[in-house]
C-alpha positions in Angstrom: -6.0 -14.2 35.4 -7.8 -17.1 37.1 -7.2 -20.4 35.3 -7.6 -24.0 36.5 -4.7 -26.4 36.6 -4.4 -28.1 33.2 -6.8 -25.6 31.6 -5.8 -24.7 28.1 -5.7 -20.9 27.5 -5.4 -18.7 24.4 -3.6 -15.4 24.5 -5.0 -12.4 22.6 -3.0 -9.3 21.7 -4.4 -6.6 19.5 -2.1 -5.4 16.7 -1.8 -1.9 18.1 -0.6 -3.2 21.5 2.8 -4.2 20.0 5.7 -1.8 20.3 9.2 -2.0 18.9 10.6 -0.1 21.9 12.1 -2.1 24.8 9.7 -2.9 27.6 10.8 -2.5 31.2 9.8 -6.2 31.7 11.9 -8.4 29.4 9.5 -11.3 29.9 7.0 -9.5 27.7 9.3 -9.2 24.7 9.4 -11.5 21.7 11.8 -11.5 18.8 10.2 -12.5 15.5 11.0 -12.4 11.8 8.9 -10.1 9.6 7.2 -12.3 7.0 5.7 -9.4 5.0 4.8 -5.8 5.4 1.6 -3.9 4.4 2.0 -0.1 4.0 -1.1 1.7 5.0 -0.2 5.4 4.9 0.8 6.6 8.3 1.1 3.0 9.6 2.4 -0.4 8.5 1.4 -3.9 9.5 4.2 -6.3 10.0 3.1 -9.9 9.7 5.0 -12.6 11.5 4.7 -16.2 12.9 4.7 -16.8 16.6 4.0 -20.2 18.2 2.6 -21.5 15.0 0.2 -18.6 14.5 0.3 -15.8 12.0 0.1 -12.5 13.8 0.5 -8.9 12.9 1.7 -5.7 14.6 0.4 -2.2 13.7 3.6 0.0 13.6 4.5 3.5 12.6 5.3 3.8 8.9 8.4 5.8 9.8 10.1 2.6 10.9 12.3 1.1 8.2 11.5 -2.6 8.1 12.0 -5.3 5.5 10.6 -8.8 5.1 13.0 -11.3 6.5 14.2 -8.9 9.2 14.2 -9.9 12.8 12.5 -7.4 15.2 11.9 -7.4 18.9 8.4 -6.5 19.9 7.2 -5.7 23.4 3.7 -5.7 24.9 2.5 -4.1 28.1 1.0 -6.8 30.5 -2.4 -5.0 30.6 -2.7 -5.5 26.8 -2.5 -9.3 27.0 -5.9 -10.9 27.2 -6.5 -14.6 28.2 -9.3 -16.8 27.0 -10.4 -20.3 27.8 -9.4 -22.3 24.6 -12.6 -24.4 24.6 -15.3 -21.9 25.4 -13.5 -18.8 24.1 -14.7 -17.0 27.3 -12.4 -14.3 28.6 -10.7 -15.2 31.9 -10.4 -12.5 34.6 
């Protein structure tokens, strides 16, 4: 990612990019508390707050989760997208 010194960036992560399995790179893990769950048949969406933003992860419905439960999510680096916060343009 090419960004200028002092440039404000926004990170974008798609819901399906989250995984509850441990990543080989611990810097790409975040522990969050599930705020609410939405059951959608073979999948469930876990909603949580991270850095003041409401986010959600698309997870397998076989996982037993409850609101209020902490979970550790991981994201592969290639699934993290960076954008200029002012122009909303994707950074490369």
